[in-house]
N, C-alpha and C positions, 0 to 999 in steps of 0.2 A: 730553135724551133723556138718557146717561151716568149724570147724578143717582138717573134713576127707576130703571135695573136697579142705582144704590144700594141701596136697598132694600129692591129682591128679593133681595137677594143677604142681607144684613143680615137682614131677616124671615126667608132662609131658613137660614142658618147661627147665629141660635136658636132655629129652631126648629127643629133640628138636635140643638146641646147640651140641650131637653130632651127629646128623645127618648134616648141617646147615656147621660144621666143617672137615666133611668126604668128603663135597658134595667143601667146596674148599680146603679139597688137590687133592684133581681127580680130579679139574677142572685146576690141573698145570702139570700138568702129561701129554709130551710130543706126543701124536696120528696122528705123521703121515702127521699133520694140522697144517698152523702158528694158533700160540690161542698164544692174548697177554700174559692169566696167563701163561706163562707157565715163563714172565720177572718178575713177582710179587716179587721170591725169593732175585731178586740182588742186594745191593747197592753202589753207588758209592761216592765218598769221592770228598765232596762239600763245599767247602771251610772250611776241620779244620771233617765235620760231616760223620755219615756214612743214606746213605739217602737214599728215594727206588727209581729207575731207573724213575716210572715214577715218581715222583715228577723232574723230572732232562732235560727232555726227551721226548717229542711225539713218541706212539707207533701206526704203520698205518697197513695196513692189505693187500699191491695193489692185491691175488692172497694167491691159496692153500698152498703154497708152497714157501710164500718169510714177511717173520716183516724190516719193514724198520726201524730204529733209528731214530729221529731227534732231535742233543739237543737243548739246544734253547743256553748256550751259544761252540759256536767249539772250546773253550782247553773244554772240556770237553768228547773228542771225545776217544782220549788215556783212560781215566779214563773209560769210559765204557766200552770201550773193553777188556783191562785188566781184565773189572769186571764177566766177561760174555769165556772172557777165564781160567777164575780159575769160573768157578761157573757148575756145573755141567750136564750142556747143555746139552755140547757134542755135542758143533758149532759152527764151527772156524768164526769170520764173518768177513768182506772183510768193507773196511774202505777206501772208496772216496775226506774224507777228507771234504766232507758235511754231512754227513749220512755214516750210520750203513746200511748194508744189513746183514739178517743172512740168509736162503738159507736152509730149513730145508727139510735134506736130508731122502729119503725111511728108513724104517725102512726095519730090519733086525731078517726072525725069530724066533730067539737067541730068541732077541731084543722087540720085542713082548711080548713074552714068561714072560720075571723080568717085564718088567712089571705087565703085569694080577699078575706074581705073588706082583709082588706094591703092587697093586688098595687092590689084595684077605688080604693080609694083615694087612692094612687100614681100606679093610672092617670088616673087623673080630676089630682091636682095636676100632672102632665104638664102634661093636653089645657090644662087653664090656662095655663100658660107659655107654649103655643105659643097662646094662644089672642090670651094679653096682645103677646106678638110682631107677630101682625096687624096688628090699634089700632094698634100708637107704626108699625107699617109703612106703614097708612094712615094716620091721622091730620100721616103725614109727609107724605105725596102732597098730604093737600089743601092742608097748609098752604103748599105748591108753589106751588099754586094759586095762591097771596093776594103771596103775599111775590117769586118766582121766575118767574111769567107766566105755569108748565107751561099749554098751552093742557088745555080739557077732558077732550076723549078719547083722549089721550096718557094726562091720570092716569088716570081710567075705564080705561083700559085696563089698569093698573101695576095697582087698586088688584086686577081678574079676574083676573089676574094669580100677586097676591103671595094667593087666593082660594082657585085651585090648589091651593097651595105646601101653606097649608096643610089643608089639604084631604090632602093625599100626608099631613102628617106624624102629623093627626090617623087615618087606615086608618093609618098602620102603630102607632101607641097599641093602637087598639083587636089588633089580628092582638100587635103581641109581649104581649096582658095573655089575649088568647085561650089558647096558645099554652103563658104558666104556669099559668094555666087549669090547661087540661087537665096540665101534668105535678104542677099539686100533689091534684086530686081521682084518679090516679089509682093506684090499691093496686097 
């Protein structure tokens, strides 16, 4: 019996990881307003090492359309500026020698649709991960019937429980996507 609960908890854990990953990916999508998470993927060359931007500068949001990056060491300004220009952000940094200002331009209708398509694809990837976790758990339950002599009614109940957990996580993914789509399409 405890083995059956191990299958459900492992499936739920894997499904939770898929949803957390999706949430992290969606938070990096630029939706027309300033969000420091869009800089998470940017790395800067710092003393010969590739270092995340957040570890070499402070990032502030003074208003909804501006991000200010203040490097902790002045000589990093050129490196940070180069990293932003080479990133897929599509924002040109303004450097005044002290700090870097990123003006977040309003999104065009085509760019909004493109971002919605991108977030939809990421949502589908998360759903695939959740379905794979369900499949793996149900396969393990079916194997336990043959290998360990688990009663079929217990196995069927466990499969139903795994399906309920699956449905809950799929709904969470749909909700995350709908929320991000609304955020992107709001002008």
